[in-house]
N, C-alpha and C positions, 0 to 999 in steps of 0.2 A: 400871081401864080397860085396862091392860097385859096383864092376864089374858084378857080378851075377846079383844084383838088377837092373842094367842098362840093362843087357842082356834080363832079363825077361821082363822090361818095353818096350824095343823096339820090343821084340816077340809079347806082347799083342798088341802094337800099330799097327804092321804090320797085325796082325790077324784083328784088328776091320777095318781096312783100306780095307782088302780084301773082309770083309764082306759087307762093305759099297759099294764098286764098283761092286761087282759081284752079289748082291742080285738082284733077277729079278725086272725089272722095269715095274710095272703095270701102264701103262700111262693112260688108261681109262677102264672102265668096257666095255666089248665088245657089240657093237650095230650094227645094220643094217646101211648101207649107205643111205642117203636120194639122191633121184634123183634130180639133178638140171639142169633146161633147160632155155630157153628163156620165158619170161612171156606171159601169155595167156590173160590177161585183162579181166578176168571173169566179167560179169554183176551181178549187185547186185540182189538177188531174192527177189521179192516182195511176202510175204506171202498171200496164198489164205485164204478162208473163213474157211476152213477146217483145215489148218495148224496151228501148235503151234510155236509161237515165245518166245524163252527162253532168258531172258536177261543174258549176263555173266559177272561176276565180279570177284574180287579176292576171293569172297566167294565160287565160284564153279569152278574156274579154278586154276590149280596148275602147274606153269612152273618152271623147275629147269635146270640149266646147270652145266656141269663138264668140265674143261679143265685142262691143265697140264703145269708145265713149269719147266726147269732145274734149280737146286740150287745146287752149288758146285759139278757138275757132277752128281747129282741124280735127278730124276723124282718126282716131287711132284704133286698131284691132288689138285685142289681147286674148290670150288662150289659156286653156288648162285643161284639167280631166282627171281621171281615177284610172290607173293603171301601173305598170312597172317602170313608168317614165324616170323617177328619180332614184327608186329602190330603196330608200332611206327614210321610212319604210314605203312599200308599195301600196297603191290605193287598195283599200278594203273592198272587195266585191265579193258577194257570195250569192249562189243560186243554183238553178236546175234547168237543163234544156232536155225535154223528153221527145224522143223519136219513135215512131213507130216501126213495124217490122220491115216497112219500105223505106225507111230512113227520112220519112217526112216529119216536120216539126209538128208536135201536138200541142206543146206549150213552153214558153219560156217564161220564167220568173226569176227575178233577182232583187237584191237590196243593196244598196251603196252607202257607206258610212261617209257622209259629206265631209266630216272633218279630217279625212285622209286624202283630200285632194291635193293635186300639185299645180302650179302655175309657172309661167315663163319668168316670174320675178317675185321674191319673198314678200315684197310690199303688196303686190296684187293678192297674194296667198293670203295674207293677214286680212286685206279688205273683204274678201270673199268669206272668211271664216268668222271674222270678228265685227266687222263694221256693217251689217246688214246683209243683203243678198241671200245667204243661206243661214236659216235659223237652226245653227248646230247644237245650240244649248237645249231647245226644247222639241226640236224635231231633227234629230241628226241622220235618221235614215230616211232615204228615198227609196221606193219600191215600185217595181213593175210587174205585173201579172198579165200575160197574154190571155185573151178570149177567143181570138180567131187568127188564123193565118189563111188569107184568102189570095189565091192566084189571079193575077191581073194581065191584061193584054198590054203589048208595047204602047207606049204613048209618046209620039214624036215631040209633042210640046213639054215634055217633062224634063227637068234639069238632071234628074237622077234616073239611071237605067234600071228601073224596078221591075222585078220578077213577081212580087207579091206585095200585099199589104198588111202589115203586122199590127192587129188592133189589141188593145190591152188597157187596164186601169194604171195610171201613174200617179203616184203619191208623192209630193214635194211640199216642204214647209207647211206640212198640216193640210194642204188642199189635195184632193183626189179628182181626177177627171179622167175620163176615156179619151185615149189618144191613138189615132191611126197614123202610122208611119210608113213611107215607101222602103221597101227592103229588096235587096238582091240575094236570093238563097241559092246556092250551088252545092253539088255533091261531087267533089274533085277527089278521085282515088278512094272512095268510100269514106271520106270526112266531110262532114257538112260545115258550110261556111256561110255566115249571114252578114251582110253589110247594110249599112244605112246611112244617108245623110239627109237631113230635114232642118227646118226652123220652126220655132213656135214663139209666141209672145209670152214673154217672162211673167208679165203682170198677173196673167192668170193663176200663176202659182206663187203669187206674193214674192216673187224675186225682185226685192226693191232696195235702193241705196237709202240707208236710214241714219247714216252717221252725222251727227250734228258737229262733231270736233274736227273735221278735216281741216288740214293746214291750208289746202287750196279749196276755196269755196266751190261747192260742186252741188248741183240739184240732180234727182233723179231723171231730169229730162236731159242731162248732159251725158246719158249713157244710152246707147241704142235700144231700143225697144224688142228687137228680135234677138234670139240667141241660136247660133248654128250647132247643131250636135252631129258628131259622128261616132258611129258604133261599129265595131267589129266583133263578131263572136265565131270563134273557130273551134270545133269539137275536138280537133287534134291537139288544141293547145296553141294559141297564137304565139305564145313563147313557152315551151315546155321548159322543164327544169333544165334539159341538156342545152337548149337554145340560150335560156338565160346565163348559163354557165360560159357558153361561147362568148355571148356579148360583154360579159364582165371581164373577160380575159382568159376563159378557159380554167379547168379545175386548178385549185391553188397548187404551185409547184411546191416540192419538198424544199425546204429552207436548208441551204448550205450551213455547215458547222463553222461558225466564225467565233468559237470560244477563244481562239488564240489572239483575236483582235489584231489582225495585222494593220500595218499602216496604211494600206490600201489594198482594194481587191478589184477585180473585173467581174462585172455581172453581165448576163447574157438575157436578151429578149427572146423567149422561146420561139415564138412564131415567125420573127424575122431574122433570128440568128444575128442580130446587131449587138455588139459589145459596147459597153460603156464603164468607165472608172469611177471609183468611190474613194475618197481620202478622208482618213480618220482626223477629227477634231478633238483634241483633249477637253475635258470638262473644266468647268470652273465653279467649285463648291460655293464660292462666296455669291456668286450670282445665281446659284441655283440651278446650273446648266450641267447636265450629264454628258458624257461623252457620245459623240454621234458622227456617221459619216456623211460627207458632203459630195455631191458631184464634182469631179475634177473640172469638167467644162458644163457651161449652160446646155439644156437640152436642145438638140438639134432637130431639124425637119426629118431628117433620116430616121431618127428614133420615133417620132410622133406620127408621120403620114400614114405609115402601116395601120395604125390604130384609127385615125381619122378616115381613111378610105375603106376601112373594114376588110382589109387585106387578109386578116385572120378568120374571117367569117366565110363560110362555104358557098354561099350564094347571093346574088343581087337582092333577093327578096328579104333575107334577114338582115342585109346591110341597110336597106330602106326602112324596116321596122326599127332597128337601132338608132337610127337618126330620127325617126318620126317620134320615137318614144323619149328623146332626148338623154339618151345614153351614148351617143357619139355625136361629134360636132356637125353642123350643117356645112356646106360648102361655103367657103370664104367669100367676101366681095371686098374689093375686086379681086386680083391676083394675089394669092396667099402671101408670095415673098416679096411683093412690090417690086419684082425685078432684080433683087439682089442675088438671086441664086439659092438653091437649097443644099447642095453636097456640101457636108461639114460646116453648115452655116447655121447660126443660132436661130431658133424659133422665135417669130416675133409677131406683134399686133394680136396678142391673144388675151382674153379675159382671164381673171384667176379660176373661173369654173373650168377652163380648160386644163390647167395644172392640176386641180383637184380631181377631176374626172380620170385624167391620165394617170395620175398616181395609183388611183384604185385598181385600174387596169394593169400597170406595170408591177404592182404588188402580186396579183395572181400569176402574171407572166414569169416572175422570177423567185416568188417565195419569200421576198424579203419586203417588210412593211414600209413602202416608200410613202412620202408626204412632202409638202412645201415646208420650208423652215420657217419657223417662229422669227419674228423681227429679232428678239434677244438673241437666238442662235446665229442669224445672220451676221449681226454686229460682232458677235464674239469671234465667229470665223474670220471676219475681216480683221480684227485685232490680233488673232493669232498668226495672221498673214504678215503682219509687219505694218498695217496701216490703221490710222485713228479715224473712226466713224464721225468723229466730231471736228475733224480739220480737213480742208482741201487738201489734195495731193500737192507735191511740189511738182514743178515743171520736169524735173528729172525722173520723178516716180510716174508721172502721166505717161511720158513718152516710152516709158520702159514697160509698163504693165497695162495701160489702158487703150481701148479704141474709143476715141472721143472726138470732139468737134474739130480739133486741130490736126488731126492725122487720119481722118475717115473720109475725106473727099474722093469720090470716084470719078476719075476722068472719063472713062468710058460712058457711065451713065449721066454724069453731069450733076450729080447730087452727093450727098453724104450718105453713106451706107455701112452696114455691117460688113465685118471681115470674118474669114473663117476662124474657126475656134482654134485658140492656141497660136493665134498670129503673134501675140505679144508675150513676154516672159511670164512665168508663174510667180505667185507671191511665196513667202517663206513656208507655207504649207504644202506647196506644190499646185495650188488650185488658180485657175486661169480667169480673167476677165471680170471679177468682182467689181472693178472699178469703172468697167466701161463694156463696150459692144451693146449689149441691151441690159436695162434694168430688170430687176427680178422680184417676182411676186413673193410676199412673206405673209404669214398669219399673226394671230394674236394681237390685233390692231384694234378690236372692238368694232365698232360700226363702220369705220373707214377701211377701204379697201387701199392697201398700200403696196407699192413697189419700191426697192431699194437700190442704191447703187448710180453709177453714172452709165451713159449711153452715147451712141455714135451721132445723134442727130442734133448737129450744132444749132439748126434753126429754131428748135422748140425750147431752147435755153436762153434765158435773158442774159446777155453778157457773153455767153459761149465761153470759150477758152478753158481755163483750168476748173471753171466752175462745173463745166460738163463731166469733169473726171473726178469730182470730190467724191469720196468714199462715203459721206454722210447724206448723199443725194436722197431725198425722201419724197416720193410722188404719190399724192393722194388723188384717187380716181375722181373725176367730175364729168359733167355732162359734155365738155369739150372734147373729151377722149373718143367719143363716137359721133359726134355732130355731122360728119359728113357721110354717114350711112343713109342712103336713100330709101332702104328697105323699110316696110311698116308692118309689124313692129321691127325695131331695129335688132340686129343680131345679139344673142346673148352669149355668143362664143367669140367673136372676132371684133376687133377695132378697126377702123378705117383711119383715124385720124393719130391714135397713140400707137404707131407703128413700132415704137422703140421698146415695147414691154414683152419680156419673155419670162423665164423662171428657170431654176435648177432644182433638183431633187435633194433629199436628206433621208436617211434611215438609221435605226439604231443598230448597235452591235449585236 
């Protein structure tokens, strides 16, 4: 019998390996190659009295890059850029676009502070800024000054539907070259918009991986030679101050007066008119914990999806920009709720980034400074509710207060699943589900990404039973939490495998 099991295991492993090695490598989205030549040293254009000079900033310029690297024989694409993507702070871009009296572009010039870039992952950001690639210490400014804007005929063989060729001197890492890139320039409603997508060989500009101390041995040859660039300039402001306010949650709502510090209060999300309840947790001076409010329930799909879908934004264009710039989550893979349902159900399968960004948006919607709880605050709230974070629940406690492996089986779905919030009894504070349903993101955990509490999914707990309802459940993120995500790169918002992770919010009185 064991020989058959071993044989089947070997076949499955061989099959998985063949899929890994022979699955097509999509190195980069196809783009037209930029033409690189010796610099032209174009003079700066001084605007005439009839010209229009438009200031360029991270509000109206969007610059993204995509590169690729080899990991265990596979090609992974990674991206980043300079814009309002993360907003803390935005990418630092300054410059000028000069239009003549017929609204034709005379010159585009800009400079980019390389050390203000963002990327899809903090490790990638550090590598780009500190371990080679961009020489931020000696040559932190990249500059571009156009020398010519030339109309071109449509080219059926081109990958980008360009209307013009934008030629100018580009300086990066101390190297200056003339670069000609395809551009699509349009005048929509009196506002000029320029878009471009192209590739160039990074080695020309000394963009080389030079870190000799990498934990994973890697040479420059492991990284794709070409870099794909996407540029959008909008004279009206790709993201005007008003649009930025909308994406971040609208103008900060006036804070309600909570000086009386009630035992609980109800808050309202302005754009969706959805209410949620907060419960006061007394402080603990000995542990250095001040009083705070904690969500009576875990955050639900009803509360979060209007933010994810951009229902508070006025049009699809702004929604797509918010997603592209990393200010709102992308669509999850696969179905977000995994078939468990959304109405009054806890949000699940989310990375901590979702909780952090949602709290920023929620703060603007309500006027209260919402955030994720620290681990110390979470444990304190559990104690105040009558449970010990260092001991498993008794069987009686688990059946009374927790949605866990022994009571979460869904006959209709044939799997363990979450239950509606409030299905079990609250703890002594009046807070529900801290010991089960979904575990909850906390902060203040150093380099580790940690979720606390029990959850519904018996299959993911060794031993199951009451272990799945223990108050001290502490889960540290690792690569298995999203190993099943087939996307390349994997999502930075959602988990495919760790579908039992959610969060609840806290705020100060």
